[in-house]
C-alpha positions, -999 to +999 in steps of 0.1 A: +713-027-209+745-019-223+751-055-232+726-070-255+746-103-262+728-136-252+694-118-243+660-119-261+643-095-280+610-093-298+607-069-328+571-065-344+571-055-381+604-071-386+602-078-421+608-043-434+620-008-427+632+001-391+620-032-377+641-051-403+671-027-392+665-034-355+665-070-362+697-069-381+717-044-356+704-066-326+716-098-340+748-083-348+752-077-312+746-112-302+710-107-293+686-136-302+655-120-319+619-133-323+602-110-353+568-111-364+552-096-395+522-102-418+546-113-447+565-144-444+585-132-475+597-099-461+606-119-429+625-147-447+647-118-465+654-103-432+665-136-417+687-141-449+705-107-444+711-116-407+728-151-419+747-136-446+763-113-423+769-141-398+753-126-372+763-146-340+725-151-325+695-168-332+664-153-353+631-166-354+600-159-376+565-157-367+534-148-388+511-125-368+491-097-372+493-075-341+461-059-344+445-094-336+450-104-301+445-140-305+474-138-331+497-120-307+491-145-280+502-174-302+531-152-313+539-151-278+536-187-271+557-196-299+584-175-289+585-191-254+585-225-272+609-219-298+635-200-277+627-221-247+624-194-222+601-178-199+618-145-201+620-115-225+645-087-223+637-064-248+601-057-267+602-034-296+565-027-306+575-012-340+547-027-365+527+001-381+508+014-412+494+043-428+461+049-444+428+063-433+438+098-434+403+113-432+371+107-417+353+121-450+373+107-479+385+072-464+361+044-454+358+035-416+372+001-423+407+015-435+408+042-408+402+015-381+427-008-395+454+017-393+445+027-358+443-007-346+476-019-359+496+014-349+478+014-313+463-019-307+493-037-317+513-018-291+486-025-266+481-061-273+517-069-275+528-052-242+497-071-224+509-103-238+545-104-233+542-085-199+547-117-179+579-126-200+593-093-191+586-097-154+602-128-153+634-112-168+661-095-143+661-066-167+637-058-194+628-028-218+596-021-237+603+003-268+571+019-284+576+033-317+553+065-319+560+093-345+565+128-347+530+125-355+525+117-317+529+153-309+524+170-342+492+156-360+500+166-393+518+162-425+508+192-441+478+215-445+465+196-475+466+161-464+445+149-435+461+125-415+437+114-385+439+077-382+477+075-379+482+106-357+453+095-330+472+062-329+505+078-325+492+101-298+480+071-278+512+054-283+532+085-267+507+090-238+509+052-231+544+050-230+545+081-206+521+068-183+541+034-180+571+054-166+551+055-131+531+023-136+565+002-142+582+022-112+556+013-087+550-024-101+577-036-119+607-012-114+631-036-133+612-027-164+618+006-182+602+019-212+610+042-241+589+061-266+604+065-302+595+095-323+610+094-357+607+120-384+609+112-419+627+078-423+634+061-454+613+031-454+586+015-476+554+021-452+536+039-481+539+010-504+536-016-477+504+001-463+487-001-496+493-035-498+477-041-464+447-016-468+438-024-505+454-061-509+477-049-536+502-073-547+523-050-572+526-012-579+494-011-597+469+006-576+432-004-572+403+015-585+391+021-550+426+039-541+424+059-572+387+070-562+400+079-527+431+098-540+409+119-564+384+126-536+416+136-513+430+159-541+396+173-547+389+183-513+423+201-512+412+222-540+430+205-568+413+205-605+416+169-617+396+169-648+425+164-671+442+138-646+438+104-659+439+070-638+472+065-653+484+095-640+473+092-605+490+056-608+522+073-616+518+099-588+511+072-562+541+052-572+565+084-574+554+094-540+563+060-524+594+060-541+605+096-530+595+086-496+620+057-495+648+070-515+649+107-507+644+105-469+668+126-447+677+096-425+677+058-435+662+030-417+695+019-407+705+049-387+673+052-374+677+016-360+711+027-346+696+058-328+670+037-313+692+013-298+716+040-286+687+054-267+676+023-253+712+015-239+713+049-225+679+042-206+664+074-222+624+073-221+621+098-250+640+089-281+636+117-309+651+102-344+663+125-370+672+163-371+637+171-386+621+153-355+642+176-330+635+208-349+600+201-351+597+191-314+612+226-308+589+244-331+558+228-318+569+236-283+579+273-290+542+279-309+516+251-302+487+275-309+502+281-347+512+244-354+484+238-377+485+270-397+501+267-434+525+293-427+540+270-399+543+240-421+559+260-450+585+273-431+594+240-412+593+222-448+617+246-464+638+248-433+642+208-432+637+197-467+599+179-462+582+179-494+545+195-490+526+161-489+554+141-474 
C-alpha cells in the first residue's frame, strides 16, 4: 500500500501524541481519516492543525472510549455513514494510557482501566472494523504495542504490570493474526508497532483519565498512590510534602514529553514507512532497537538492576522514565 491518497484510515486516540501525528501525516498524503478519542477538545485541535496545513483530505471526529464495545460499534457505524462507505483500508489501533502499575499499591479499577484500553481497545476495534476491512481490495491493521510488549519493565523501582500485560497481549495478538489473516483474509496485512520512549503527553493524559484531573494539580488519591509506590521502593518520604510530590509528578510528565529521544511526529513517520514497506514488526526509536537486541541476548538477566542501569546509561533513559 504505497499510495495512501483517496484511501480511508481509522486512528484511535487521534487527539494527541502519535495518534495526532498519524492523522496529520495521513491527511497530508491525501488519505481520509476518521479519528476517535475521549476528548473532543484535543480532536478539534488535531483537525485545526490539518486544516491549517491545507491537507487535501477529509477528517472526521468521533467521541469514543475504545474500552467500551458499544461505543466502538457506534464509532464504526458513524464512520461508515459519514464517509459514505462500506470499506476501510487502514486501521490504526493506537489509543492507550498508563497507570495501574502495581497489584499492591494501585486499585483494581485503575489497573483494569489501563488494561482494558490498551488491550481491549485493540480487540474491540479490530472486531468492529473487520467487516469494512474485508470489503476493501487491500487493507492493513496496525496495532500499537510498546517495548513493554517484549520487556515488562521501566526500571527496577517502578512496577509496570497493567500496561506491560496489555502490550504483551497486543504483540501476541498481532503476531497470531499473521497466520489467521493469511488463511482467511489474505488481502489484509497487519503490523505490530513497538515504540521506545516517544515524546508524548501520555503521563499527563493518563492522569486525567485515571483520576479525573482537569489541570496539573494532582488529587489526594494520586498523592497517596505515589507515596505508597515510592515507600515500597525504599524512599524516605518523611520530609516530603504533598506540594513536593505535586512538583515531582508535573516535572516527570514534562521531562517525558520534552526530553524524549524521539518526537511523536518522527515516530509516526517511521510507522507509516513500515506500513508502506509491509513490515509486520515495526520498532520505533534507537532505544527500542537496542533494547530488543539486549533482551534477546540475555533474557534471563532482563529484569536485573544491572541490566537496566547499563541500558539506561547507554540510551539516556532516566531511572524512572
